[in-house]
C-alpha positions as CSV (number, residue, x, y, z in Angstrom):
1,M,161.7,166.8,105.1
2,K,163.3,165.0,102.2
3,I,159.8,164.1,100.9
4,F,158.8,167.7,101.3
5,L,161.9,169.0,99.4
6,R,161.7,166.4,96.7
7,L,157.9,166.4,96.1
8,V,156.1,169.3,97.6
9,M,158.6,172.1,97.0
10,P,158.8,171.5,93.2
11,L,155.1,171.5,93.1
12,I,154.9,174.8,95.0
13,I,157.4,176.3,92.6
14,L,155.6,175.0,89.6
15,I,152.2,176.2,90.9
16,G,153.7,179.6,91.5
17,A,155.1,179.9,88.0
18,I,151.8,178.7,86.5
19,T,149.8,181.2,88.6
20,Y,152.2,184.0,87.6
21,T,151.6,183.2,83.9
22,V,147.9,182.5,84.0
23,V,146.6,185.4,86.1
24,P,147.4,188.2,83.5
25,L,146.0,185.9,80.8
26,V,142.7,185.6,82.8
27,D,142.2,189.4,82.8
28,S,142.5,189.6,79.0
29,L,140.4,186.5,78.3
30,T,137.7,187.5,80.9
31,L,137.2,190.9,79.2
32,K,137.0,189.3,75.7
33,W,134.6,186.5,76.9
34,F,132.2,188.8,78.6
35,V,132.2,191.5,75.9
36,K,131.3,188.7,73.5
37,D,128.6,187.6,75.9
38,I,127.2,191.1,76.1
39,E,127.1,191.4,72.3
40,I,125.1,188.2,72.2
41,R,122.8,189.4,74.9
42,N,122.4,192.7,73.1
43,K,121.2,190.9,70.0
44,L,118.9,188.8,72.0
45,V,117.3,191.8,73.7
46,F,117.0,193.6,70.4
47,S,115.4,190.7,68.7
48,T,113.0,190.3,71.6
49,M,112.0,194.0,71.6
50,Q,112.2,194.7,67.8
51,E,108.7,193.5,66.8
52,P,106.8,195.1,69.7
53,L,108.6,198.4,69.1
54,I,108.0,198.4,65.3
55,E,104.3,197.6,65.9
56,V,103.8,200.5,68.4
57,I,105.8,203.0,66.2
58,T,104.0,202.2,63.0
59,S,100.6,202.1,64.6
60,G,101.0,205.8,65.8
61,E,98.6,205.2,68.7
62,P,98.4,208.0,71.3
63,K,99.5,205.6,74.1
64,G,102.4,204.2,72.2
65,K,105.0,206.0,74.3
66,I,103.5,204.6,77.5
67,K,103.6,201.0,76.1
68,I,107.3,201.5,75.1
69,E,108.1,202.9,78.6
70,R,106.5,199.8,80.2
71,L,108.4,197.5,77.9
72,F,111.7,199.3,78.8
73,S,110.9,199.1,82.5
74,K,110.5,195.3,82.2
75,A,113.7,195.1,80.3
76,I,116.0,196.9,82.8
77,Q,114.9,194.5,85.5
78,D,117.7,192.4,84.2
79,E,120.6,193.3,86.6
80,R,123.1,193.7,83.7
81,L,121.0,195.8,81.4
82,Y,121.7,199.3,82.8
83,A,119.5,201.5,80.6
84,V,117.5,201.7,77.3
85,A,116.6,204.6,75.0
86,L,114.8,205.0,71.7
87,C,115.7,207.6,69.2
88,D,113.4,208.6,66.4
89,K,114.2,208.6,62.7
90,K,115.5,212.2,63.0
91,N,118.1,211.1,65.6
92,T,116.2,212.8,68.4
93,L,115.7,211.1,71.7
94,F,112.1,209.9,71.8
95,T,112.0,208.2,75.3
96,K,114.4,206.6,77.7
97,T,114.6,204.9,81.1
98,N,115.4,207.0,84.2
99,T,118.9,205.3,84.4
100,F,119.9,206.5,80.9
101,P,122.8,209.0,81.2
102,D,122.2,212.5,79.9
103,D,125.6,212.8,78.2
104,I,124.9,210.0,75.8
105,K,123.3,211.2,72.6
106,C,121.5,209.6,69.7
107,P,123.8,208.1,67.0
108,T,124.6,210.3,64.0
109,D,127.0,210.2,61.2
110,S,129.7,211.5,63.5
111,I,128.6,209.5,66.6
112,S,128.6,205.7,66.6
113,Y,128.4,203.1,69.3
114,N,128.9,199.4,69.9
115,A,131.9,200.1,72.2
116,I,133.0,200.3,75.8
117,K,132.6,203.7,77.5
118,E,133.7,204.8,80.9
119,L,131.2,206.8,83.0
120,P,131.6,208.1,86.6
121,S,129.6,205.1,87.8
122,G,131.9,202.6,86.0
123,L,132.4,200.9,82.7
124,I,129.4,200.4,80.4
125,Y,128.9,198.8,76.9
126,I,126.9,200.9,74.5
127,A,125.2,199.2,71.5
128,S,122.8,200.7,69.0
129,F,120.4,198.9,66.6
130,L,118.5,200.3,63.7
131,L,114.7,199.8,63.6
132,N,113.5,199.5,60.0
133,N,110.0,199.4,58.6
134,P,109.6,195.8,57.3
135,E,107.4,197.1,54.4
136,D,109.7,199.6,52.8
137,N,112.9,199.1,54.8
138,S,112.8,202.8,55.8
139,K,114.3,203.9,59.1
140,L,111.9,204.2,62.0
141,G,114.4,204.9,64.7
142,E,117.3,203.4,66.6
143,L,117.4,201.4,69.9
144,I,120.3,202.1,72.3
145,L,121.2,199.5,74.9
146,L,123.6,200.1,77.8
147,H,125.0,197.1,79.7
148,D,126.8,197.5,83.0
149,L,130.3,196.0,82.8
150,S,131.3,196.5,86.5
151,F,130.6,192.9,87.2
152,I,133.5,191.9,84.9
153,E,136.0,193.4,87.3
154,R,134.4,191.7,90.2
155,R,134.3,188.4,88.3
156,S,137.9,188.8,87.2
157,A,139.1,189.4,90.8
158,Q,137.1,186.4,92.0
159,T,138.4,184.2,89.2
160,K,142.0,185.1,90.1
161,K,141.4,184.2,93.7
162,Y,139.8,180.9,92.7
163,I,142.6,180.1,90.3
164,I,145.1,180.5,93.2
165,Y,142.9,178.4,95.5
166,F,142.4,175.9,92.7
167,F,146.1,175.3,92.0
168,A,146.9,175.2,95.7
169,A,144.2,172.6,96.2
170,L,145.4,170.8,93.1
171,G,148.9,170.6,94.5
172,M,147.7,169.2,97.8
173,V,145.5,166.7,95.9
174,I,148.4,165.5,93.8
175,S,150.7,165.2,96.8
176,L,148.1,163.3,98.9
177,L,146.1,161.6,96.2
178,T,144.4,158.4,97.4
179,I,141.3,156.5,96.5
180,I,139.5,157.8,99.6
181,T,140.1,161.5,98.7
182,V,139.0,160.9,95.1
183,R,135.8,159.2,96.4
184,I,135.2,162.1,98.8
185,S,135.7,164.7,96.1
186,F,133.3,162.9,93.8
187,L,130.6,162.6,96.4
188,G,131.1,166.2,97.4
189,L,130.7,167.4,93.8
190,M,127.5,165.3,93.4
191,K,126.1,166.6,96.7
192,G,126.8,170.1,95.6
193,M,125.1,169.6,92.2
194,R,122.1,168.1,93.9
195,S,121.9,171.0,96.3
196,L,122.2,173.4,93.3
197,V,119.4,171.7,91.5
198,Q,117.3,171.8,94.6
199,G,117.8,175.5,94.8
200,E,120.0,175.6,97.9
201,F,122.7,177.7,96.2
202,I,120.4,179.5,93.8
203,F,118.3,180.8,96.6
204,D,120.7,180.8,99.6
205,K,124.0,182.5,99.0
206,S,125.2,181.6,102.5
207,A,125.1,177.9,101.7
208,K,128.5,176.2,100.7
209,P,129.2,172.9,99.1
210,T,131.1,170.4,101.2
211,T,134.1,170.3,98.8
212,P,135.8,173.8,98.5
213,E,137.7,173.0,95.3
214,F,134.5,172.8,93.4
215,D,133.3,176.3,94.4
216,P,134.2,177.9,91.0
217,I,132.5,175.2,89.0
218,L,129.3,175.4,91.1
219,K,129.4,179.2,91.1
220,D,129.6,179.3,87.3
221,L,126.9,176.7,87.0
222,R,124.7,178.6,89.4
223,N,125.2,181.9,87.5
224,F,124.4,180.1,84.2
225,V,121.1,178.8,85.6
226,R,120.2,182.3,86.8
227,E,121.0,183.8,83.4
228,V,119.0,181.2,81.5
229,E,116.0,181.7,83.8
230,K,116.1,185.5,83.5
231,E,116.4,185.5,79.7
232,R,113.6,182.9,79.5
233,R,111.3,184.9,81.8
234,F,112.0,188.1,79.9
235,R,111.2,186.4,76.6
236,D,108.0,185.0,78.0
237,E,106.8,188.3,79.4
238,V,107.3,190.1,76.1
239,R,106.3,187.5,73.5
240,I,103.4,185.5,74.9
241,S,100.0,186.8,74.0
242,W,98.0,185.5,76.9
243,T,94.9,183.6,75.7
244,P,93.2,180.3,76.5
245,K,95.1,178.8,73.6
246,A,98.4,180.2,75.0
247,L,97.6,178.7,78.4
248,K,96.9,175.3,76.8
249,G,100.2,175.6,74.9
250,I,102.0,176.2,78.2
251,L,100.5,173.0,79.6
252,Q,101.6,171.1,76.6
253,K,105.0,172.6,76.2
254,E,106.1,173.3,79.8
255,L,104.2,170.7,81.7
256,S,103.7,168.1,78.9
257,G,99.9,168.1,79.4
258,E,100.3,167.4,83.2
259,E,97.2,166.9,85.4
260,V,95.9,170.2,86.8
261,M,93.6,170.4,89.8
262,I,92.0,173.4,91.4
263,V,90.7,173.3,95.0
264,S,88.5,175.9,96.5
265,N,85.8,176.2,99.1
266,R,83.3,177.9,96.7
267,E,82.2,175.9,93.7
268,P,81.9,177.5,90.2
269,Y,78.3,176.3,89.7
270,I,75.6,175.9,92.2
271,H,72.4,173.9,91.5
272,I,69.2,175.1,93.1
273,K,65.5,174.1,92.9
274,R,63.0,176.4,91.3
275,E,59.5,174.9,91.7
276,N,59.7,171.7,89.6
277,H,63.0,172.1,88.0
278,I,66.7,172.6,88.8
279,E,68.6,175.8,87.8
280,V,72.3,176.5,87.7
281,Q,73.6,179.6,89.4
282,F,77.0,181.3,89.1
283,P,78.1,182.4,92.6
284,A,79.1,186.0,93.4
285,S,82.8,185.4,94.0
286,G,85.9,187.1,92.7
287,V,87.9,183.8,93.1
288,V,85.4,181.9,91.0
289,T,85.3,184.6,88.4
290,A,89.0,184.4,88.0
291,L,89.5,180.6,88.1
292,E,86.6,179.4,86.0
293,P,88.1,180.5,82.6
294,I,91.4,178.8,83.7
295,M,89.7,175.5,84.2
296,R,87.9,175.8,80.9
297,A,91.3,176.2,79.3
298,C,93.1,173.5,81.2
299,S,90.3,170.8,81.3
300,G,91.2,169.5,84.7
301,T,89.4,168.7,87.9
302,W,87.9,171.3,90.2
303,I,87.3,170.2,93.8
304,A,85.0,172.3,95.9
305,H,82.4,172.2,98.7
306,G,79.0,171.2,97.3
307,S,76.8,173.9,99.0
308,G,73.8,174.1,96.7
309,P,70.5,172.7,97.8
310,A,70.2,170.6,94.6
311,D,73.9,169.8,94.2
312,K,73.6,166.1,95.3
313,E,70.8,165.5,92.8
314,V,72.9,166.1,89.7
315,V,76.2,164.4,90.5
316,D,77.1,160.9,89.5
317,K,78.0,158.1,91.9
318,N,81.5,159.5,92.3
319,D,80.2,163.0,93.1
320,H,81.3,164.3,89.7
321,I,79.5,166.6,87.3
322,R,80.8,168.0,84.0
323,V,80.7,171.7,83.6
324,P,80.0,174.4,82.3
325,P,76.4,173.2,81.6
326,D,76.3,174.6,78.0
327,D,79.7,173.4,76.9
328,P,81.3,170.9,79.4
329,S,85.1,171.2,79.4
330,Y,86.2,170.1,82.9
331,T,85.0,168.0,85.9
332,L,83.6,169.4,89.1
333,R,84.1,167.1,92.2
334,R,81.9,168.1,95.1
335,V,82.9,167.5,98.7
336,W,80.0,167.2,101.2
337,L,80.2,168.8,104.7
338,T,77.9,168.3,107.7
339,K,76.3,171.4,109.1
340,E,78.6,171.2,112.1
341,E,81.7,171.0,109.9
342,E,80.5,174.0,107.8
343,D,79.6,176.1,110.9
344,G,83.0,175.4,112.5
345,Y,85.3,175.4,109.5
346,Y,83.7,178.0,107.2
347,Y,81.6,180.4,109.3
348,G,83.7,179.9,112.4
349,F,87.5,179.7,112.0
350,A,87.7,180.9,108.4
351,N,85.3,183.8,108.4
352,E,85.1,184.8,112.1
353,G,88.8,184.2,112.7
354,L,91.1,184.4,109.6
355,W,88.9,186.8,107.5
356,P,88.8,189.7,110.1
357,L,92.4,188.9,111.2
358,C,93.7,189.5,107.6
359,H,91.5,192.5,106.8
360,I,92.1,195.6,108.8
361,A,88.4,196.6,108.9
362,H,87.9,197.1,112.6
363,V,86.1,193.8,113.4
364,R,87.6,191.7,116.1
365,P,88.6,188.2,115.1
366,T,87.1,185.3,117.1
367,F,89.0,182.1,117.7
368,R,87.3,179.0,119.2
369,S,89.0,175.6,119.8
370,S,85.9,173.8,118.4
371,D,86.2,175.9,115.2
372,W,89.9,175.0,114.9
373,Q,89.1,171.3,115.3
374,A,86.5,171.5,112.5
375,Y,88.9,173.4,110.3
376,Q,91.5,170.7,110.8
377,K,88.9,168.0,110.0
378,V,87.7,169.6,106.8
379,N,91.2,170.3,105.6
380,Q,92.0,166.6,106.1
381,K,88.8,165.6,104.3
382,F,89.7,167.7,101.3
383,A,93.3,166.2,101.3
384,D,91.8,162.7,101.2
385,V,89.6,163.7,98.2
386,I,92.5,165.2,96.4
387,V,94.5,161.9,96.7
388,Q,91.4,160.0,95.5
389,E,91.0,162.2,92.5
390,A,94.7,162.4,91.5
391,K,95.3,160.3,88.4
392,T,99.1,160.6,88.7
393,K,101.7,160.8,91.5
394,N,102.7,164.3,90.5
395,P,99.8,166.5,89.7
396,V,99.9,170.3,89.6
397,I,97.5,171.4,92.4
398,L,96.2,175.0,92.7
399,L,94.9,175.6,96.2
400,Q,92.8,178.7,96.8
401,D,92.5,181.0,99.7
402,Y,92.4,181.0,103.5
403,H,90.0,178.1,103.8
404,F,92.8,175.6,103.2
405,A,95.9,176.9,105.1
406,L,96.6,173.3,106.4
407,L,96.1,171.6,103.1
408,P,99.5,172.2,101.4
409,K,101.4,170.3,104.2
410,L,98.8,167.5,104.2
411,I,99.0,167.0,100.4
412,S,102.8,167.1,100.4
413,E,102.9,164.3,102.9
414,M,100.4,162.2,100.9
415,L,101.6,163.1,97.4
416,P,105.3,164.1,97.9
417,E,105.9,164.5,94.1
418,A,103.0,166.9,93.6
419,T,103.6,170.5,92.7
420,I,101.5,172.6,95.1
421,I,100.6,176.2,94.2
422,T,98.8,177.9,97.0
423,F,97.2,181.3,96.3
424,W,96.1,183.5,99.2
425,H,93.4,185.8,97.7
426,I,93.1,188.1,100.7
427,P,95.7,190.4,102.3
428,W,98.3,189.0,104.7
429,P,98.7,191.1,107.9
430,N,101.9,192.2,109.6
431,P,103.5,189.8,112.1
432,E,102.0,191.6,115.1
433,S,98.5,191.2,113.8
434,F,98.9,187.6,112.7
435,G,100.3,186.8,116.1
436,I,96.8,187.1,117.6
437,C,95.9,183.7,116.0
438,P,96.4,181.0,118.7
439,W,97.4,178.4,116.0
440,R,99.7,180.7,114.1
441,E,102.6,178.2,113.9
442,E,100.3,175.4,112.5
443,I,98.9,177.8,109.9
444,L,102.3,178.9,108.8
445,G,103.7,175.4,108.8
446,G,100.7,174.2,106.7
447,L,101.2,176.9,104.1
448,L,104.9,176.1,103.8
449,G,104.0,172.7,102.4
450,S,103.5,174.6,99.2
451,T,105.9,174.6,96.3
452,I,104.8,178.1,95.4
453,L,102.9,180.4,97.6
454,G,101.3,183.4,95.8
455,F,99.9,186.7,96.9
456,H,98.4,189.7,95.0
457,T,101.1,192.2,95.9
458,Q,104.8,192.2,97.0
459,F,103.7,194.0,100.2
460,H,101.7,190.9,101.2
461,C,104.6,188.7,100.3
462,N,106.9,190.7,102.5
463,N,104.4,190.6,105.4
464,F,104.2,186.8,105.1
465,I,108.0,186.4,105.1
466,D,108.2,188.7,108.1
467,T,105.6,186.6,109.9
468,V,107.4,183.3,109.2
469,D,110.6,184.9,110.3
470,R,109.0,186.0,113.6
471,Y,107.3,182.7,114.5
472,L,109.2,179.8,112.8
473,E,112.7,178.4,112.8
474,C,113.6,178.4,109.2
475,R,116.0,179.6,106.5
476,I,114.9,182.7,104.6
477,D,116.4,184.2,101.4
478,R,114.7,187.6,101.1
479,A,116.6,188.5,97.9
480,N,114.9,185.6,96.1
481,S,111.7,185.4,98.3
482,T,112.2,181.7,99.3
483,I,111.8,179.9,102.6
484,S,113.3,176.6,103.5
485,Y,111.4,174.9,106.3
486,R,111.9,171.4,107.6
487,G,113.7,170.3,104.4
488,K,111.1,171.8,102.0
489,L,111.8,174.9,99.9
490,S,108.9,177.2,99.2
491,A,109.0,180.2,96.8
492,V,106.9,183.2,97.8
493,N,105.9,185.3,94.8
494,N,103.4,188.0,93.9
495,Y,100.9,187.2,91.1
496,P,98.4,190.0,90.7
497,I,95.2,188.2,89.7
498,S,93.0,189.5,86.9
499,I,89.9,188.5,84.8
500,E,89.1,186.9,81.5
501,Y,89.5,189.3,78.6
502,P,87.4,189.7,76.7
503,V,84.7,188.5,79.2
504,K,82.4,185.9,77.9
505,W,79.3,188.1,78.4
506,S,80.6,190.6,75.8
507,K,80.1,188.1,72.9
508,N,76.4,188.7,72.6
509,A,76.1,191.8,74.8
510,K,73.4,194.4,74.4
511,T,74.5,197.8,73.2
512,I,75.5,200.5,75.7
513,E,72.5,202.6,74.9
514,L,70.1,199.7,75.2
515,C,71.6,198.7,78.6
516,K,71.2,202.3,79.8
517,Q,67.6,202.5,78.7
518,E,66.6,199.1,80.2
519,I,68.4,199.6,83.5
520,K,66.8,203.1,84.0
521,Q,63.4,201.8,83.1
522,R,63.8,198.9,85.5
523,H,64.5,201.2,88.4
524,N,62.3,204.1,87.4
525,I,65.3,206.4,86.8
526,D,65.1,209.5,84.6
527,Q,66.6,208.7,81.2
528,N,68.8,211.9,81.4
529,A,70.1,211.1,84.9
530,F,73.7,210.0,85.6
531,V,74.1,206.5,87.1
532,G,76.8,205.2,89.4
533,I,77.3,201.5,90.2
534,G,78.7,199.5,93.1
535,V,79.0,195.7,93.1
536,D,80.1,194.0,96.3
537,R,79.2,191.2,98.6
538,M,77.4,192.4,101.7
539,D,80.7,192.5,103.7
540,Y,82.0,195.0,106.2
541,T,85.4,195.1,104.4
542,K,83.8,196.6,101.2
543,G,83.2,200.1,102.6
544,M,79.5,200.4,101.7
545,L,78.7,202.6,104.6
546,E,81.5,204.9,103.7
547,K,80.3,204.9,100.1
548,F,76.8,205.9,101.0
549,L,78.0,208.6,103.3
550,S,80.1,210.0,100.4
551,I,77.0,210.0,98.2
552,E,75.2,212.0,101.0
553,R,78.1,214.4,101.1
554,L,78.0,214.8,97.3
555,L,74.4,215.8,97.3
556,E,75.0,218.2,100.2
557,A,78.0,219.9,98.7
558,Y,76.7,219.8,95.1
559,P,72.9,220.0,95.3
560,T,72.6,220.4,91.5
561,W,73.1,216.6,91.3
562,I,69.9,216.0,93.3
563,G,67.4,214.4,90.9
564,K,70.2,214.1,88.2
565,F,72.3,211.4,89.8
566,V,71.3,207.9,91.1
567,F,73.7,205.3,92.6
568,V,72.8,201.6,92.3
569,Q,74.4,199.3,94.8
570,I,74.3,195.5,94.2
571,A,75.1,193.8,97.4
572,A,74.9,190.0,97.2
573,P,74.2,188.5,100.7
574,T,77.0,186.4,102.2
575,R,77.7,184.7,105.5
576,S,74.3,185.8,106.7
577,S,74.4,183.4,109.7
578,I,77.3,185.4,111.3
579,D,76.2,188.1,113.7
580,N,78.6,190.7,112.4
581,Y,77.3,190.3,108.9
582,Q,73.6,190.5,110.0
583,R,74.3,193.7,111.9
584,F,76.2,195.1,108.9
585,A,73.4,194.4,106.5
586,H,70.9,196.1,108.8
587,E,73.2,199.2,109.0
588,V,73.6,199.4,105.2
589,D,69.9,199.2,104.7
590,A,69.1,201.7,107.4
591,L,71.7,204.2,106.1
592,A,70.3,203.9,102.5
593,K,66.8,204.6,103.7
594,R,67.9,207.6,105.8
595,I,69.7,209.2,102.8
596,N,66.8,208.5,100.5
597,H,64.4,210.0,102.9
598,K,66.6,213.1,103.2
599,F,66.9,213.8,99.4
600,S,63.9,212.0,97.8
601,Y,61.0,213.8,96.1
602,E,58.3,212.4,93.9
603,N,59.7,209.2,92.4
604,Y,63.4,210.1,93.0
605,N,65.7,208.2,95.4
606,P,69.4,208.8,95.2
607,I,70.4,205.3,96.3
608,I,68.9,202.0,94.9
609,L,70.1,199.1,97.2
610,I,69.7,195.7,95.6
611,A,70.5,193.3,98.5
612,E,70.2,190.2,96.3
613,H,72.3,188.0,94.1
614,R,72.5,189.0,90.5
615,E,73.9,186.8,87.7
616,P,77.2,188.0,86.2
617,S,75.6,188.5,82.8
618,I,73.1,190.9,84.5
619,V,75.8,192.7,86.5
620,F,77.6,193.1,83.1
621,E,74.7,195.1,81.9
622,Y,74.7,197.4,84.9
623,Y,78.4,198.1,84.3
624,R,77.6,199.1,80.7
625,A,74.7,201.3,81.8
626,S,76.6,203.3,84.4
627,N,78.7,206.5,84.2
628,F,81.1,205.4,86.8
629,C,81.9,202.5,89.2
630,F,82.8,203.1,92.8
631,V,85.0,200.4,94.5
632,S,85.3,201.5,98.2
633,S,87.0,198.5,99.9
634,L,88.5,199.3,103.3
635,H,91.0,196.5,102.8
636,D,91.2,194.1,99.9
637,G,93.5,191.7,98.2
638,M,92.9,192.7,94.6
639,N,89.1,193.4,93.9
640,L,88.2,192.2,90.5
641,V,85.1,194.4,90.2
642,A,87.3,197.2,89.1
643,K,88.7,195.1,86.2
644,E,85.3,193.7,85.4
645,Y,83.9,197.3,85.0
646,I,86.8,198.3,82.7
647,A,86.4,195.1,80.5
648,A,82.7,195.9,80.1
649,R,83.2,199.4,78.7
650,D,84.0,198.7,75.1
651,D,82.8,202.2,74.3
652,E,85.9,203.5,76.2
653,L,83.7,205.7,78.4
654,G,82.8,205.7,82.0
655,M,85.2,206.1,85.0
656,L,86.5,204.1,87.9
657,I,86.7,205.5,91.4
658,L,89.0,203.1,93.3
659,S,90.0,202.7,96.9
660,Q,93.7,203.1,97.6
661,F,93.4,200.0,99.9
662,T,92.8,197.6,97.0
663,G,95.5,195.7,95.1
664,A,94.0,197.0,91.9
665,A,95.0,200.6,92.9
666,Q,98.6,199.7,92.3
667,E,97.9,198.5,88.7
668,L,95.4,201.1,87.6
669,P,96.7,204.6,88.4
670,E,94.5,206.1,85.7
671,A,91.5,205.5,87.9
672,M,90.4,208.1,90.5
673,I,92.2,206.8,93.5
674,V,90.6,207.7,96.9
675,N,90.8,207.1,100.6
676,P,87.3,205.6,101.4
677,Y,87.5,206.9,104.9
678,D,87.8,210.5,103.6
679,I,84.2,211.3,102.9
680,D,84.8,214.7,101.4
681,Q,87.5,213.4,99.1
682,C,85.2,210.7,97.8
683,A,82.4,213.2,97.2
684,Q,84.7,215.4,95.3
685,A,85.9,212.4,93.2
686,M,82.3,211.6,92.3
687,N,81.6,215.2,91.3
688,S,84.8,215.2,89.2
689,V,83.9,212.0,87.3
690,L,80.4,213.1,86.7
691,S,81.7,216.4,85.2
692,M,84.7,214.8,83.4
693,P,85.0,215.6,79.7
694,V,84.6,212.7,77.3
695,T,88.1,213.1,75.9
696,E,89.6,212.6,79.4
697,Q,87.3,209.6,80.1
698,K,88.5,208.0,76.8
699,E,92.1,208.6,77.5
700,R,91.9,207.1,81.0
701,M,89.7,204.2,80.0
702,Q,91.8,203.3,76.9
703,S,94.9,203.0,79.1
704,M,93.1,200.9,81.7
705,R,91.6,198.6,79.1
706,S,94.9,198.1,77.5
707,Y,96.4,197.0,80.8
708,V,93.6,194.6,81.7
709,Q,93.8,193.1,78.3
710,E,97.5,192.5,78.5
711,F,97.6,191.4,82.2
712,N,94.6,189.1,82.1
713,V,93.8,186.0,84.1
714,Y,95.5,183.7,81.6
715,R,98.8,185.6,82.3
716,W,98.2,185.2,86.0
717,A,97.7,181.4,85.7
718,G,100.4,181.1,83.1
719,R,103.1,182.7,85.2
720,M,102.3,180.3,88.1
721,L,102.3,177.3,85.8
722,I,105.6,178.3,84.2
723,D,107.2,178.7,87.6
724,A,105.8,175.3,88.5
725,A,107.2,173.8,85.4
726,R,110.7,175.2,86.2
727,L,110.6,173.6,89.6
728,R,109.4,170.3,88.2
729,R,112.3,170.2,85.7
730,R,114.7,170.9,88.5
731,N,113.3,168.0,90.5
732,K,113.6,165.7,87.5
733,I,117.3,166.6,87.1
734,L,117.8,166.0,90.8
735,G,116.3,162.5,90.5
736,K,118.7,161.6,87.7
737,I,121.7,162.9,89.6
738,S,120.6,160.8,92.6
739,L,120.7,157.6,90.6
């Protein structure tokens, strides 16, 4: 009792007096600090947006307002930036975000901002910035930024609470100070910081450090990391012009020229024999189309299954070959599979099991234990090759698609320092559908060996997280889309894939008129006829039967198009050894013949079915020669044909009819969006685009081309590499803390 009265009581009185004095001071300082912070953030946001806004305003382009609205939409994703508006030089509101209050007007001589204002929803900070023409310093308009200040009150209340806790804990520490407690506190802080760097506190708000007195420090550090990441990502999204040069710059700046490897089943170049010589063929694959320009920019190693009949004849003793043939810039490493391995792993488990499982296209998936064993064996074979090819202990490895679901875990066990980015190019089903797979836990566990797991859309990300939640014991942070499984943290993000822009075939492309003339002559089509184009693999998920039925309905409902409209369908054969694909090819051919027989006369046939492979450069000419492109997928991840068609139309004419079940439909609302199962709707859409005025075609196509140009494949890869660089920096810091 005497010790308590002599030591502890004075400490309690002293702590109470300090707390009584400090708490009011905290309120005042918190407001000043955060208002100052908001002012700095306002200047940062304005400096970031100033150049793009001035460029759009001075250009006077028709779609300028849409670009500004997109820029504003990205900006208010920041949780503190409440609303944005732009006033013109006459102090009239030009455009604003949906969150911008109606009672706030444009600044005038009698109205000025840069002050705190109270709204029914809470306190906001209003700031305005002049936009001046850099050439003559004339006023172009004024940008108004609204920041939400409600977080200050919450932060102030939390800070008060932590001050009380802190001083109480401090009193206890002073009264009971020993070497042991100092040591425990130090170890607790270090453990908390390591956990923070690992992402435990960034991604899991329920996690707590082992030492409570360091909560405020770790909380502030966590918030600081979040703010830095948000500001950096926002700056990158707005300022980077995504080109091969920019992608190389990211590798040099963000990853210091780190080793980049791509792994896919399909190879970018196939060697085949033609009589007495060997030819190079570019496969019909959306994945290859997207990835090949990335490797040309990164100059890394591409590991793929060597499936060409002459592939072995052109590789060196290490199974390497430099590609592209005309200008080698990266290494292709081929992996050889036996016929039994290919039948079980590729045709069996991957394409008779996972493919129909993930595509809701009314084909029942087939799972055989022998196929599963082959799938495991081939995934292990690729893992061994990756380790052989890796020149460093921590390469950046981009794994592609459903053929390698087990590979991320295998690589992480063999190369624990590697950064593994797995991209799933096809849809991910809901948990109930995925539960059909007998080896669902093994598939999920394999994928969660990834550092970053990417899908085309947020919907597919949500389905994956729900599936993991259903079948695995793990920790999930849905707010930040992360999963912690068996000590490894995986980020699940959406990265909508795109294409190279401009496409390489456009460099020496034939004119639009010449393409039209040659394509029509090639297929004996009247030079005055309208032409539609479809480009797909011969796959039951692509909706070719529904597409042909829509053409039949078009000619029935609008007979004036008979003789004046021809649809060309390029259908590259694929997986022809699988029964479902053989039956489907026969059905497509039979339906085309029936419709042609119904409407043909003299030399006219409404459908021209090309069930053969066509090189991308030739397909490019078909795009340019057609009046519209019809993408009728019944279920698809993205479908790059839609974007390829848009990129080919530098005349800004033509139209895109796009299935609502493609990922591209979420990005290209200017296209004619249809339900491919609704035959009448599709027929009406074709009639509409064939009758569409040139002015409307141009307006729609200009907007879509602008989007594809901005959101190209280099942006897709760059975003993943930037995220990978962020995780690598975090791990390096962790290594230093652990020393």
